[in-house]
N, C-alpha and C positions, 0 to 999 in steps of 0.2 A: 504494500500500500504506500502511495507517495505521501509526502509531507503535507500537501494541501488537503487531501482527503482526511488524513489523520487529524488535522487541526479542526476541520469542519465537524467530523464525527464526535470529537471530544469537547465541543463547545459547552461552556457554562457561563452564566452571567456573573461578572465580578462586581461586587458591591463594596469591597474594602481594598484600599490601595496603599502602597508604601508612599513615602514622601519623595521618592526619586522622581525628578522632573523628566518630562519627555523632551529629548534633545531636538533641536530645530531640524537637524538632518532627518531624524526619524519622522517628525511631523510632516516634513515635505514629501517623504516617501508615501505616507498615508494619504496625503492630499492628492498626490499625483495618481495614485491608484484609484481614488474616488472619482477623479475627473477623467479617467480613461475608460469608463464603462459605456455600455450601450445607451443610446439616447435618441429621442424622437427627432427624426430629420436632421440629426447631428446639430441640433440647436442648443443642446446642453442647458435645459430649462431648470436649472437649480443654482443655488448659492449655498456656501458653507460659512457659517459664522464660527470663528475659532475663539474660544474663551479660555484664557489662562490667568487673567488678572483676578486676584483674590477678591477685590472689592466688587468686581462685576459678578463674580459667583455669588457673593452675599446678596447682591441686588436681585439676582434671579432665584435665589434659594426659596423664598416664600411661595413662589409659583410652582416650584417643584415639591411643594408640601414639606419643605425643610428636611428632605431625606439627607442623611449625613454624607452620602457620596456626592451630592450636588455641590458641596464645598470642599470635600476631601480630595476628590479626583484632581490630578494635576492638569487635566485637559478635558474640555467639553466641546463637542462639535454639534452644532445645530444645523440641520439640513432643511433648506427652504425650497418650496416650489416657487420658481421665479420666472415670470414672463416680463418683468420690468426691464431687464437688460436688453432682451430681444426687441421689446417695443421701442426702447430708446434707439436701438440700431435702425429700426424701421423709420422712426421719426427723422433721423439724420440722413436717411437715404431716400426721402420723399416717397415712402411707402405707407400703406394704410396702418394707422396706429391702434385701431380698435378692433382689429380682426380677431384678437385672441381674448376678448373679454367675455368668456363663456365657460360653461362647465367642461366641455370637451378639452379646451386648452388647459384648464386646471388639472384635469385628469392626466394629460400628457406630462405636465410639470411635476405632479406628485410622483408619477412613475419614474421619471428621470431622477428625482431627488432620492427615492428609496433605493434605486439601483446604485447610485453613488454612495449612499450610506452603507449598504451591504459590502460594496467593494472596500470601503474604508475599514470596515470591521474585519474582513478577511486579512487585509494587509496588516492591521494592528496585531492580530493574533499571530501572524507569521513572524512578526518582529518581537514577540515575547510579551506584548501588552495584553491586558484584559479589558473588557468593556461591558457596559450595560445600557440597554435602551430605556429611556425615561418616558413612560406613557403620559406623564404630566404635561408634556408639550402640547398635546391635543386638548387636555382638560382646560388649561388656562391659555389657550391660543391667543385670546385677545390681549392678555397681559404681556405675552412675549412679543407680540407685534409692537407694543409700546416700548418695552425695555430695550429691544434690539433695534428700534427706530427703523422698522421695515416700511418701505414705500408701497404705493399702490401696485397690485399684481405680484406681491410677494407674501407667501403664507408659510409659517414654519410647520413642518410635518414630522420631523424626527429629531430627537436630541439624544446624544450618546456620550456617556462618561467614559474616559479612557485613562489608563495608567498601568503601573506594574502591580500585579496582584499581591496583596498582603495575606489573603486567605483564598484558597481555591476550594470551593464547595464540591460535593459529589455531583455526578451527573444526575440531572433530573429525569424522571420517568417520562419518556415520550411515547406517543401512540405508534403502532407499527406503520411502516411505510404504506402498506396496503390501505390504511385508513384514508389517506389523502390522494391516492393514485387511482385514476379511472382510465380505462383503455377505450379509445375510439369515441365513446359517448359517456355521459354522466350516468352512473348507476346509483339509484336511490338506496337508502339504508332502511332495512326492516329491523324489527326488534332483535332478531337473532344476530344479525351482523353487528348491530350496535353493542350488544352484550359481548360479542367476541372481541371487537375492537378495543373496548374499554376494560375488559376483564383483568388484564395484567396491571394496568394503571390503578384500578380500584382496589386491587389486592395488595398494593405496595405498602410498605411501612410509612412512607411519606404521606400517602393518602390517609392512613389510619390516624396519624398524628394530627392532620388537618381537620379531620372529622371530630376528633376528640376536643380539639381547641374550640371548634365552632358549635359543638353539640348539635350536629345535623346528621342526616342519614346517609348522604352521598355527595359527591363532588358537584353534581349539577345544582344542588341546593346551595352549596357554598358559593358558587359563582352567581346565581341569581338572587340570593338573599343577603349575601355579605359583600362580595367583591365588586360586582358590576351590576347594580340594581337597575330596574326599569326607571325609577325616579331619577337617579343620577345620570343614566344614559340619555334620557330625554332632555335633561337640563344642559348637559355638555354638548349634545347634538344641536341644540338651539344656539348656544354660544358659537359653535363652529360654523353653523350655517350663516349666522349674522356676520361673522368675520370674513368668510369667503365672499359674501356679497359686498361688504364694505371695502374689501381690498380689490374689487373691480371685476370679479369673475361672475 
C-alpha cells in the first residue's frame, strides 16, 4: 500500500496540538496543493483565509463556540466560495458582471472550495500535521462574513484547524464502504440493509459509551435529539440562506 492511501485510511481528527508552529515553507506546500485541485472551468472559484495571529483567533473563537482548538491550533484555514475575484476580472474586461449571481454559481464555488480544502488536508497529513474540520463555520456564517471582512459573492464554507498532533485518538468507527457505494443507479435501503450497514457501528464500545452518556436507545436518537436537532437545523439553515442571498447569490 502506498503512503497516500495509508494516510487516507488512517485519518483521524486532531483536536489537540503541540505549540510547534507551522513553518512558512510547509504552509506554502499546503496552499499550493489546495490550489492545484480540480475546479469548474478552471476559474478557481475559492479563496483561502490563513489565520495564524493569536488575536485574530481570539476574535473568531466565540463563533467557533470557544472550542479550545480554535485558539490552540497554530494554523487555521478558512475556505470560501468566491465569485468576487472572477466578477472583478469580468468587470475589468468589459464582460457581464452579474452573470454569476445565482444558486448555480454558488454551487460551483462551494464545490471548488471543498475540493481545495480536501487537497489541503491530504497535503497537511502527508507532511506530518493533523487537522480538524470546524462545522461552526456554517452555524455562524454571518459572523464570519463580518470578522473576515468578506465582500459580496464570497461565503465561507469550510474552516480547518491544523498543527502537529499532541494527542492522536483511535480510529473512529466508520460505516462499511458498501454503505455509500451504488453501482450504475441508486439502490434504496430497506430495513434489512440498514440493520446490516449499521450493525458493527452500533455494537462498538464507542457507541455504547455515547448511548450511556446521553441515556438514549440508539445513535439515531443521539443525532436527532442531542447533536443536530430539527430546531437548531432550521435556525442555522435560515441564517445560511439569508447570508447567501445577502452576499449576492
